[in-house]
MARDRENPA-288047 format. One record per residue (C-alpha): residue number from 0; x, y, z. Coordinates in nm, 2 decimals, always signed. Each point is the difference from the previous one (the first is absolute). Layout:
<atom NUM <X Y Z>>
...
END
This chain:
<atom 0 <+2.65 +15.98 +5.48>>
<atom 1 <-0.14 +0.24 -0.25>>
<atom 2 <-0.34 +0.10 -0.13>>
<atom 3 <-0.04 -0.01 -0.38>>
<atom 4 <-0.28 +0.21 -0.17>>
<atom 5 <-0.13 -0.18 -0.33>>
<atom 6 <-0.23 +0.25 -0.18>>
<atom 7 <-0.23 -0.10 -0.29>>
<atom 8 <+0.28 +0.11 -0.23>>
<atom 9 <+0.27 -0.19 +0.15>>
<atom 10 <-0.11 -0.37 +0.00>>
<atom 11 <+0.20 -0.14 -0.29>>
<atom 12 <+0.30 +0.18 +0.17>>
<atom 13 <-0.08 -0.19 +0.32>>
<atom 14 <-0.14 -0.33 -0.14>>
<atom 15 <+0.24 -0.22 +0.19>>
<atom 16 <-0.06 +0.15 +0.33>>
<atom 17 <-0.42 -0.04 -0.10>>
<atom 18 <+0.04 -0.37 -0.10>>
<atom 19 <+0.19 -0.04 +0.34>>
<atom 20 <-0.32 +0.22 +0.15>>
<atom 21 <-0.28 -0.22 -0.17>>
<atom 22 <+0.18 -0.31 +0.11>>
<atom 23 <+0.02 +0.13 +0.35>>
<atom 24 <-0.36 +0.06 +0.00>>
<atom 25 <-0.08 -0.33 -0.12>>
<atom 26 <+0.19 -0.14 +0.28>>
<atom 27 <-0.18 +0.21 +0.27>>
<atom 28 <-0.33 +0.01 -0.12>>
<atom 29 <-0.05 -0.34 -0.15>>
<atom 30 <+0.26 -0.19 +0.19>>
<atom 31 <+0.01 +0.12 +0.39>>
<atom 32 <-0.32 +0.18 +0.00>>
<atom 33 <-0.19 -0.23 -0.25>>
<atom 34 <-0.24 +0.27 -0.15>>
<atom 35 <-0.20 -0.05 -0.29>>
<atom 36 <+0.25 +0.18 -0.26>>
<atom 37 <+0.08 -0.07 -0.35>>
<atom 38 <+0.37 -0.14 -0.07>>
<atom 39 <+0.13 -0.06 -0.34>>
<atom 40 <+0.36 -0.14 -0.02>>
<atom 41 <+0.08 +0.09 +0.36>>
<atom 42 <-0.12 +0.35 +0.00>>
<atom 43 <-0.31 +0.15 +0.15>>
<atom 44 <-0.19 +0.30 -0.18>>
<atom 45 <-0.33 +0.11 -0.05>>
<atom 46 <-0.20 +0.24 -0.17>>
<atom 47 <+0.13 +0.32 +0.20>>
<atom 48 <+0.37 -0.09 -0.14>>
<atom 49 <-0.15 +0.16 -0.34>>
<atom 50 <-0.12 +0.29 +0.15>>
<atom 51 <+0.34 +0.22 -0.03>>
<atom 52 <+0.11 -0.05 +0.38>>
<atom 53 <+0.31 +0.13 +0.17>>
<atom 54 <+0.17 -0.28 +0.20>>
<atom 55 <+0.24 +0.07 +0.28>>
<atom 56 <+0.28 -0.30 +0.03>>
<atom 57 <+0.18 -0.04 +0.31>>
<atom 58 <+0.32 -0.10 -0.10>>
<atom 59 <+0.28 -0.19 +0.21>>
<atom 60 <+0.36 +0.05 -0.01>>
<atom 61 <+0.05 -0.32 -0.23>>
<atom 62 <-0.24 +0.14 -0.27>>
<atom 63 <-0.30 -0.23 +0.08>>
<atom 64 <-0.34 +0.12 +0.05>>
<atom 65 <-0.09 +0.00 +0.38>>
<atom 66 <-0.33 +0.19 -0.05>>
<atom 67 <-0.25 +0.16 -0.14>>
<atom 68 <-0.32 +0.18 -0.06>>
<atom 69 <-0.22 +0.16 -0.28>>
<atom 70 <-0.17 +0.31 +0.00>>
<atom 71 <-0.30 +0.16 -0.24>>
<atom 72 <-0.21 +0.32 +0.00>>
<atom 73 <-0.30 -0.04 +0.22>>
<atom 74 <-0.18 +0.15 -0.28>>
<atom 75 <-0.01 -0.37 -0.13>>
<atom 76 <+0.00 -0.21 -0.10>>
<atom 77 <+0.09 -0.16 +0.36>>
<atom 78 <-0.02 -0.34 +0.16>>
<atom 79 <-0.21 +0.18 +0.28>>
<atom 80 <-0.31 +0.11 -0.22>>
<atom 81 <+0.02 -0.29 -0.25>>
<atom 82 <+0.10 -0.31 +0.19>>
<atom 83 <-0.06 +0.08 +0.35>>
<atom 84 <-0.29 +0.21 +0.03>>
<atom 85 <-0.17 -0.22 +0.28>>
<atom 86 <+0.29 +0.14 +0.23>>
<atom 87 <-0.11 +0.36 -0.01>>
<atom 88 <-0.29 +0.16 +0.19>>
<atom 89 <-0.22 +0.21 -0.18>>
<atom 90 <+0.18 +0.32 -0.09>>
<atom 91 <+0.30 -0.10 +0.21>>
<atom 92 <+0.22 +0.05 -0.33>>
<atom 93 <+0.01 +0.32 -0.19>>
<atom 94 <+0.25 +0.03 -0.26>>
<atom 95 <+0.20 +0.30 -0.06>>
<atom 96 <+0.27 +0.16 -0.19>>
<atom 97 <+0.23 -0.08 +0.30>>
<atom 98 <-0.07 -0.37 +0.07>>
<atom 99 <+0.18 -0.30 -0.09>>
<atom 100 <-0.08 -0.37 +0.00>>
<atom 101 <+0.31 -0.21 +0.13>>
<atom 102 <-0.03 -0.39 -0.08>>
<atom 103 <+0.17 -0.31 -0.02>>
<atom 104 <+0.27 +0.11 +0.30>>
<atom 105 <+0.22 -0.28 +0.05>>
<atom 106 <+0.34 -0.09 +0.16>>
<atom 107 <+0.25 -0.29 -0.03>>
<atom 108 <+0.02 -0.11 +0.36>>
<atom 109 <+0.25 -0.28 -0.10>>
<atom 110 <+0.22 +0.28 -0.13>>
<atom 111 <+0.04 +0.26 +0.26>>
<atom 112 <+0.11 -0.10 +0.33>>
<atom 113 <+0.09 +0.35 +0.14>>
<atom 114 <-0.27 +0.11 +0.21>>
<atom 115 <-0.07 +0.35 +0.19>>
<atom 116 <-0.08 +0.01 +0.36>>
<atom 117 <-0.38 -0.02 -0.09>>
<atom 118 <+0.05 -0.32 -0.11>>
<atom 119 <-0.09 +0.10 -0.36>>
<atom 120 <+0.22 -0.09 -0.30>>
<atom 121 <+0.20 +0.27 -0.14>>
<atom 122 <-0.13 -0.07 -0.36>>
<atom 123 <-0.37 +0.09 +0.15>>
<atom 124 <+0.10 +0.32 +0.16>>
<atom 125 <+0.19 +0.11 -0.30>>
<atom 126 <-0.29 -0.09 -0.19>>
<atom 127 <-0.25 +0.21 +0.20>>
<atom 128 <+0.27 +0.27 +0.02>>
<atom 129 <+0.02 -0.01 -0.39>>
<atom 130 <-0.37 -0.02 -0.05>>
<atom 131 <-0.08 +0.32 +0.23>>
<atom 132 <+0.32 +0.21 -0.18>>
<atom 133 <-0.12 -0.11 -0.37>>
<atom 134 <-0.36 +0.09 +0.09>>
<atom 135 <+0.11 +0.34 +0.14>>
<atom 136 <+0.23 +0.07 -0.28>>
<atom 137 <-0.29 -0.08 -0.25>>
<atom 138 <-0.26 +0.23 +0.16>>
<atom 139 <-0.17 -0.27 +0.19>>
<atom 140 <-0.11 +0.01 +0.37>>
<atom 141 <-0.23 -0.28 +0.08>>
<atom 142 <+0.06 -0.39 -0.06>>
<atom 143 <-0.27 -0.25 -0.03>>
<atom 144 <+0.07 -0.37 +0.00>>
<atom 145 <-0.17 -0.34 +0.05>>
<atom 146 <+0.20 -0.19 +0.24>>
<atom 147 <-0.06 -0.28 +0.28>>
<atom 148 <-0.02 +0.04 +0.39>>
<atom 149 <+0.34 -0.13 +0.02>>
<atom 150 <+0.16 +0.30 -0.18>>
<atom 151 <-0.24 +0.22 +0.15>>
<atom 152 <+0.19 -0.09 +0.31>>
<atom 153 <+0.32 +0.05 -0.16>>
<atom 154 <-0.09 +0.35 -0.14>>
<atom 155 <-0.08 +0.12 +0.37>>
<atom 156 <+0.31 -0.17 +0.16>>
<atom 157 <+0.20 +0.23 -0.25>>
<atom 158 <-0.19 +0.29 +0.10>>
<atom 159 <-0.18 +0.04 -0.29>>
<atom 160 <-0.36 -0.09 +0.10>>
<atom 161 <-0.28 -0.04 -0.28>>
<atom 162 <-0.33 +0.16 +0.02>>
<atom 163 <-0.23 -0.28 -0.10>>
<atom 164 <-0.24 +0.05 -0.26>>
<atom 165 <-0.26 -0.29 +0.05>>
<atom 166 <-0.02 -0.31 +0.25>>
<atom 167 <+0.22 -0.27 -0.05>>
<atom 168 <-0.15 -0.30 -0.25>>
<atom 169 <+0.14 -0.34 -0.08>>
<atom 170 <+0.16 -0.03 -0.35>>
<atom 171 <+0.11 -0.35 -0.07>>
<atom 172 <+0.20 -0.09 +0.27>>
<atom 173 <+0.07 +0.30 +0.16>>
<atom 174 <-0.16 +0.31 +0.22>>
<atom 175 <+0.00 +0.31 -0.26>>
<atom 176 <-0.03 +0.34 +0.09>>
<atom 177 <-0.02 +0.35 -0.18>>
<atom 178 <+0.18 +0.30 +0.12>>
<atom 179 <+0.18 +0.32 -0.05>>
<atom 180 <+0.34 +0.13 +0.07>>
<atom 181 <+0.15 +0.36 +0.08>>
<atom 182 <+0.29 +0.09 -0.27>>
<atom 183 <+0.18 +0.29 +0.19>>
<atom 184 <+0.31 +0.07 +0.16>>
<atom 185 <-0.07 -0.10 +0.35>>
<atom 186 <-0.11 -0.33 -0.13>>
<atom 187 <+0.32 -0.04 -0.21>>
<atom 188 <+0.23 +0.07 +0.30>>
<atom 189 <-0.20 -0.24 +0.23>>
<atom 190 <+0.08 -0.32 -0.27>>
<atom 191 <+0.35 +0.11 -0.14>>
<atom 192 <+0.25 -0.27 +0.12>>
<atom 193 <+0.34 +0.11 +0.06>>
<atom 194 <+0.22 +0.05 -0.36>>
<atom 195 <-0.31 +0.02 -0.20>>
<atom 196 <+0.13 +0.10 -0.34>>
<atom 197 <-0.27 +0.21 -0.17>>
<atom 198 <-0.08 -0.07 -0.37>>
<atom 199 <+0.07 +0.33 -0.06>>
<atom 200 <+0.35 +0.16 -0.05>>
<atom 201 <-0.12 +0.29 +0.18>>
<atom 202 <-0.21 -0.16 +0.26>>
<atom 203 <-0.02 +0.27 +0.27>>
<atom 204 <-0.06 +0.26 -0.28>>
<atom 205 <-0.27 -0.20 -0.13>>
<atom 206 <-0.19 -0.06 +0.35>>
<atom 207 <+0.07 +0.36 +0.09>>
<atom 208 <-0.21 +0.13 -0.34>>
<atom 209 <-0.26 -0.25 +0.06>>
<atom 210 <-0.08 +0.06 +0.38>>
END
């Protein structure tokens, strides 16, 4: 398992992996979770994919995309402010230069069988570690996101609890919640699974300089 970072200027180079990512998102969000998402030719996309995001992909040993997440600066546009503002208490979201938004996190649970003692999938923990590592390296100290109550529990079990930015509310067929997560060395060490492969060739040096 390794984490691949796809910056906006690398999308063409990694287009095959990104196609797998969009198909995985369609399977998870449109199929398994039955969310109201836009799927074309078997791929799920939305307007935030046109905002030059960075993608983190968990790549299994066989070269398959086992999980993914999308990252955008909280300066906007973001899903929290434009799509889900009703999940925010008044004044709870204060975007700053050290804040990034995480969205479209999903894992192919049929592909990954290896689990950690916490019963969380290896791909999930690897992505958690990758998000924190990338955020620290990119100058971010806070991650905001919209998720559901089930995933909030997963974060807590991983030892990376989310601070709520508002009360849970029904959206479609799920109960959604907005929250904030720290991006720091302590959080990275808490979620990092054994054998984690840094997306940087000099991962330890990178973390030392970002800490």
